[in-house]
N, C-alpha and C positions, 0 to 999 in steps of 0.2 A: 422589647425584642422577644421574638418567639423562643420558647424553651427547647433547646436542641435535644434534651433528654427525652422529649415526647415524640421525636421522629420515629417512624415505624419502618419504612422502606429505605429511606435515604440516610445511611449511617456509614461511618468509617470513610471519611472523605480524603482524597489526595489533596495536599496543601490545606488540610483541615485545621492546622494550628492557628491560622489567621482567624477563622471563625470562632474558635474556642477563646482566643485572646480577646477578640472584640466583644464577645458575650461577657467575659469577666470584667472588662473595662466598663461596660455599660451598667453592670450590676454594682460595681464599687466606685463609680464616678464621684459620688458625694461623700465617700468615707475618707476623712482627713488622715486617718492613721496609716492608710496605704496609698496616699496620694502619689508618692514617688514611683511606686510600682505601677499605678494606673498610667502615669505618663510614660513610663518605660515601655509598657505593653502597647500603648496606643501608637507610639512612634515606631515600634517594631512592626506593627500592622501596616503602617504607612510605607515603611521600607519594603515589606514583602509585596504589597500591592504594586508598587512602582517596579519592583523586580519582575513580577509576573507580566507587567505591561511590556517590558523589554523582551522577555522570553517569547511571549505570544503575539506581540505586535498590537496590543489593545490600545484603545483611545476612548475618550469620553469619560463616563462615570466608571472609574476602575472598581469601585465597590460592587456595582451592578454587574460589571463584566466578570468579576471574580465569582459571584453567586451563580451566574449563568454557566461559567466554566464547570462549576461543581455539578450542576444539573445535567449538562450534556455529556459529562464524563462518567457519571455514576452508573455502573452496571448493577442493576438489581432486578428482581423478578418482574417488576412492572415495566421498567425501561427496555429490557431485552425482549419482552413480549410485544412491545410496541414497534420495535425496529423493523422497518421495511413494510410490515403488514398493517400497522395501525392498531387501534385498540377498541374493543367493544365494552359494553357495560359489564360489571361484575364486581366482586369484592375487591380485587386489586385496584380498580379505579377508585373505589371508596377510600382505601388506604392512601392512595397517591394524593387524592384531593386533600386529605388531612395533612399530609406532609407539605403540600404546596401552600396551604393556608399559613403554615409557619414560615415558609420562604417568602411569602407575600409581606409578612411583617418585617422581614429582614430587608426586603427591597424598599419598604416605606420608611426606613429609619431616617430621622432628621438629625444631622450631625452639627447643626448650628450651635446648640447648647454646649455640647462637649468641646467644640472648638474654642469657645470663649473661656470655659472653665479651665482648660489645659493650655490656654494661650497658644493655640495651634491653628491660627487663621489660615496658614498656607495649606491646610488640608483641603481647602477649596480647590487647589490645583489638582489634587487627586480625584476630585469629583468632576473636573472639567479638563482632563488630561489631553494634551496634544502630543501625538505620537512623533511628529517630525519625520525624519527619513528612515526611522527604524521599521523594519518589515516583520520582525519576529522570526524565530528559528524552529517553530514546531509545526504550525499549520501552513498550508498554502494560502494564498491571498483570498481565494473564494471562501474557504472554510472560516478563516479569521473574520472576514467581513460579515458572514452569515451569523456568527456568534455575537458580534457587536450589534447586528440588527435585532437579533432575538433579545439581547439584553435591553435594548430600548423598548421593545414591545412589552416585555415582562414588567418593566418599570412603569410604563404607561397604564397597564392593566392590573396594577398591584392591588386594586380594590375590588376586582371582579374575578372571583374564583373560577367561573366557567371559562372566561377568556384566557386566563392564565393557564389553566389545564389544557385548553385547546391548542395554545401556542406550543406547549411542551410535546403533546402527542404528535402534532404536525411535524415538529423538528425530528422526533424519533423516527417517524415514518419516512421522512424525506432523506435523512442522513444516517440514521442509526444512533448508536450510543457508544461512548467509550472509544478506545483506540480503533476498533474495527469500524466504527461509524465515521470517524473523523479522518481516517487515513485510507489511502488506496492500497498501498503495498507494504510488505513486512519482510523482515529477515528473522532468522532463528539464532538464538544464542543459548549455549549450555554452560552454566556456571554453577557455583556452590548453591544457588537457589533453585537449581533445576533447569528445565527447558523453558525458555521465555520466547515469546513472539513479540518482536519489537518493531515499531513503525519505521518506515523509510520516509524521511520528511522532504526529500528533494529528488523527484524522479523525472525521468525524461518524458516530456510532454509530446509524445509521438502519436500521430493519427494514422490510421490505415491508408488514408488518401495520400499521405506523405511518401508512401512506398510506391514508386513509379513502376507500372507493369505488374506482373504476377497476379493478374485478376482472378484466374482460376484458383490459384492457391489461397488467395485471401477469401474468396467466396466459400471454399470448403471449410476454412477455419471459422468464418462468421456463422455459417449454417450450424456447425457443431456447437458453437458457443451460444447461439440464439436458442437452440433446443435446451441447453443446460440452464440458461437463465429462466426459461419458461417452465422448468420442472419436468421436461420430457427426457426420454432416454438419450444420453450423450456418451461419447467415447473419450478416453484419454487420447491425447494427440502427440505425435512425434513429427517435428519439423526437421528434415534432414537435407543435406546437400552441400553445395560449395560454400566456402567462407565468404562473408561479406554480401550475401544475397538477400538479407532482410528477414531472416528467421526470427531473431530476437526482437527486431523492430515490430514485426507483425504481432507478436504476443503483447508487447507494450502497447501497441495500438488497440488491441482487443480490450485491455484493461481500461484505457482511457475512454473507449467507446461505451463500455457497459458498466462503468463505475456507478453512475447514478441510478442504475437498476439493481444495485446490490452486489455487484461483482467485486471481489477482493483477491489479491494475489500475494502468495507467500513464497519468497525465493529461498531455496535450500540447496546446499552443496552436497556432493556425494559423501564427504566425510561425516555428514550429519544424518545420513539415512537411518542410522540406528535410533534417531529421535523421531522418526516419522510417526510412529504410533502415538507418541505423546502429543505431537503437534495436532494430529487429527482428533485426538480426544478433547483438546481444548477448543476446537472449532465446530465439532459435529452437531452441536445443539443450538448453534446460532442461526439466525434467519437470513444470513448472507450466503452467497455462492462463492466458494473458494477455489481458486486454481493454484495448485502447488507447482511452482515454476522451477525447472531444472535447466540451466543454460549450459551449452557445450558439454553435453552428457556423453561420456565414453569411459570404457574401463580397459585396463590392461589385464593380461592373463592372471597376474598375481593378486589383483584387487578383487575382494569378495563382497564389497558393499552392495553390489547389484542384487545379492540374495535378499537383503532387507527390502529393497524396492520391489522385487518380484512378489514377496509375501504380502506387501501392502496393496499392490495393484490388484492382485487376484491370487487367491490360493490360501490365505489365512482363514482361521475360523471365523473371525469377525468380518462381516461384510463392510466394504468401504461405504461410508455415508453418501447419501444422495446429493449432498451439497458440496462434495469435494471431487475435483478432477485433477489429473496430472497432465501438464503440458511440458514437453521437453524439446530442446533443440540439440542437434548433433551434426557433425560433419560426416558421421558414419551411419549407414542404414542399419547395421546390425550391432551397434553400440559396444559390443565386447570384441576385442581384437582376436582374430582367428589366425592360426598358423596354416601353412600349406599342408602340413601333415594331417590337419583336422579333416581334410577332404579326401584323404587316401581311403579307398574302400577296401573292405575285407580284412579279417583278422587272421585267417588261416593261410599259412604259407608265406607270410610276409617276411622279407629278409630281416635279420636281427638288427642291421644298422637303421632300418626304418622305424623299428620299435624304439630304438634309442632316441631318434630325433623326436619322437612323439612323447618322450618322457615315460615310456612303459605303459601307457594307457591301452588296455586290451580291448576296450569297447568304444571304438572311435565314434560310432553313430550316437551313443549316449552323450559323449562330450559335445558333439555338434549341436544336438538338441538342447542341451543345457545352455549353450551360448546363444542360441537363436530364440529361446523361449521368452527372454526379456522383451525384445523388440516386438514379438508377436502379441504381447499384451497391450500394446497401443492400438486401439481399434481404428484410429485414423492416422494414416501416414501421409505426409505432404512433402513433395520434393521441390526444392528450390535450386535451380541450376544457374550457372553463370550466364549473363547475357552475351549475345554475340556482339560484333562491332556495331551493327546498326542499332541494336537495342541499347547498348551502352551510350551511344551518342544521343539517343532519344531521352535517356535518363538525364544526361548532362543538360540538354536543351530545356527540359521541363524544370529542373531544379534552378537553372539560371534565371528563367522567367519568374519562377516562384519567389526567389529571393533577391530579385532586382539587380542582377548582374548586367551591367551595360558594356557589351563587347560585341563587335561584329561576329556573326555566326561562324564565318570561315576561320577567323582567328581563334574563336572559342573552341572549335572542334580540333584545330591544330594543337592548341595548348593542352586540351583534354587527352589527345592521343599521346603526347609527350609524357604527360603525367602518369597515365596508366602503365606505360612501359617501364617506368622506374618506381612505381608505387603499388605493386601487387597485382597488376593485371586487370582484366575486365570484371567489374563487380559494382553493385550499387554503393557499397561502402567507399570504393575508390572514387566514384563520381561525387559522392557527398563530400569527401575530404578535399577533392579538387575545387568544388564550389566554395567551400569554407576558405580555402587558400586564396582563391581569386577575389572573394568578397573582402577579405582582410586587406588586399592590395589596392582596392578601390579607394579613391581619395575620401569619399564620404563614409565608407564602411557600410555596414548593415545594422538595422535594429535587432534582427534575430539571425542566427546562423541556422544551417540545416540540421543542427543537433541541439536545438534550444531546450532549456529546462523550464518546467512549470514553476510558476511563482505563486 
């Protein structure tokens, strides 16, 4: 087994105790004085590998899957330089090849001898593990299967350093490394350990084509995002308008469309805006493109969190990194609630009672500019309005065909009209909810609803 102390770049592994225990077991396997400890640690490793299989949904050779998980998760100067861009020759590649040669020895381990010595023949099950119905709780199915595929490739080429290295570089270039490489979307948590960016493991698998209509709005959003992905000048986006018209779905669709080109999304709420600078500090030097997503953004007069946002978007001393944009949705065009008194012009000669209704603010125009300056910092604003009756019926008709609803059109339209009258009015959301309801009432049901989740 390779000496882990000789690793240069790949050190400090998550779930690294398994590797350390297995190294100790192999070093002391013939020492009778510690035989009980050897068996204890070996069975502990077996337990941990099976537990990882349940968590991540792995199958096949769990030892190889575990080693592969270490390699795809380890963020170091080599792996992060390879992500999205690939890698050219240089000293880092030389150091990485040194470390990979040690991992190749780990992949090539023969457990037959130790199984017999420790009377652990059922370890064979760990090397030929069958997942059954377990799906895993961390990665979506595509990522999980790709890791298992990489595991088999690395095991097959465990005697060929060039091929082994090529497999790893290709994976880093295609998917990235660590949490940002293996997940699409993230949330922010602030605890005693500071500000953490945590993966969201089950996200809505929405495509832009799922949103019926709004072609002009979608094109405007796509054009801006395409420019961002290509490294061109792009703007922060504000999607505003009526409720249930597809603002949030459009942004989720953008993430799913551009994920494989390095786009990632971090959802943040207004009570977390004071952590924005720290979030940006953690992502600004990565090779991904990040959209910071703020859903249903609006502020009451007494809320001051918008001041943090203004400083981050534009106006602070530190320039916002080129790999970060802010996309927000709101039912308000101007985000911060305004009072009628804000629009009263003139300070001289105003009756005392009007000064009182404005809270004594002597410079009304300054107040108005303060409130409007936030929305003006979104370079692209896109309006989503409620559909009219004809557009609503077209949405219902399209969704019904897409999800296999079998009902005469006249009856479908009649039921849709009844539904929207008692469920929030004309909107894409109402149409989707109606189709989900009708689908559930069908004898056979549907394989997927209009609001399916990625697996």
